[in-house]
N, C-alpha and C positions, 0 to 999 in steps of 0.2 A: 464502020468506025471501030477502032481498037478498044477492047475492054480495058477500063481503068480500074485497078484494084490497089487497095491499101490495107494494111493490117495494123491494129493497135490492141495489144493484149489478146483477149478472147474474141475480139470483134474484127470483122472484115467489111470494108466498104467496097462496093462494086457497082459498075455501070452495066453489068450483064443483065439485060431485061429478062432472060430466061429464068433467072433466079427469083424474080419478083413474085410475091404472093398477091396476085391481083384481087382475089376475093377479100383478103384482109385489108388491102389498101382501099378498096371500094367501101367496105364496112366502116373503116375509120373516117374516111372523107364524108360519106353520106350520112352517117349516124352520130359521129362524135366530134367532128370539126365544126367551127363556127362559120366557116367560109364556104362550105360545099354541101350543106344540108340538102338531102334529096337528090344528089347527083346520081345519075343512072350508071349501072354497070357498063353499059355501052359507051357512055361518055368517058368514063375512067379508062376503059380499054383504048379508046381512040386517042385520048390525051397522052397515055403512056407510049403508044405507037409513034406519036409525032414529037416526042420530047427526049431530051437527054436525061435519063433517070438514074438516081443514086439510091441504092439500098444499103443499109447497114445491117449486118447479120451477126447474131450470136449463134455459133455453129451454123446451121442452115435456116434458122428461124429469123424472120424479118423483125428488126427492132426499131428502125427509123427509115424515113423515106423523104425524098424531095425530087422535084423535077425542074428542068430548065427548058424553056421554049426559046429558040433563038435562030437567027440567020447566020450566026457564028462570025459576024463581021461588025455589025453596027448596033445590034440590039439583042438583049436577052431578058427574060422574065423568070425570076426565081419564084416558084410557087409550090403549093401543096406540101409544105414542110411540116413534118410531125415526127415525134418520138413516142412510141407506144408507152402507155402508163407503166408497164412492168420493167421498162428499160430506162426510165427517167432517173436523174440524179447521178449519172455516171459520165457526164460530159459528152454524150453522143451528139446532142444538138450543136454544140460548139464545133466538134470535129466534122460533122456533116457540112456545116456552112463553110468552114475553112477549106475543106476538101473540094466542095463544089466550086468555090471561087478560084481554087488553084488548078482546076482541070485545064489542060492545055488549050482546049477549044474555047474556053470561057475567058482565059487570060487576055486574049487579043480583042475581045468585044468592047466597044467604046462605052456603051451605056447598058447597065444592068439595073432593072427595076424590080421592086417587090412591094407588097402591101402587107401590113401587119397591124393587128389591133393592140398588141401588148408586149411585143418582143423587140422593141426598137433598140435597146441597149445590146442585146445579143447580136443583132445584125450589124450594128455600128462597130462593136468590138471585134467580132470574129469574121465579118465579111467586108468591112471597110465601107459600109453604107452610110449615107447621110440623108438628112431631110431633103425632100424634093424641092429644088430651086424653082421659083416661078410656077407654082402649082396652077395658077390661073391660066396657063398656056395649055394644060392637059385637059383632054375631054375623054368621055367614056360613052360607049353605046352598050347597053345591057339588053340581052335577050332573056326570055324565061329560062329558068334552070333546066338543064338536061342531064 
C-alpha cells in the first residue's frame, strides 16, 4: 500500500507504520483511553499490523493517531482515535478524521462504523457520520480484554 501523507503547517499526517511510536500508542490506549484500558502491547502491535493507521506528527513526534480496520470494499471500522494532551486545541482531531475519511481506499467503502462516548458532533461534522440506523439489528460478541 502506498504511503499517504499530508502536511498542514508544522504537522504531517502519514500512513507510514514505520513512523508510529508503538510504545506511546500502547501507553495511551492502555492507560489513558476509556475504551482500551489494560490492552496489552501485543494486542496493540497486532492491531496496528492489520490496520490502516494514521499518525499525525509534529516534527517526528507523534501527536495524534487513529486506525481503520477494513476489507476496503464493503466495511470499515474507525477506531482508537486520540490526540495527545500536549497537542489538543489545534484542530488535529478534526484534520485526522477528515483525512482518514478522505483516504482513497476508504472513499469507496460502503459502510464505515465507529463507536464514541462523547465526540458525536466531531465525527458528524468532520467525518460525515450519523447515528446508527436500526441499532436493534446489530449484535456484538465480546471477549476478555487482551
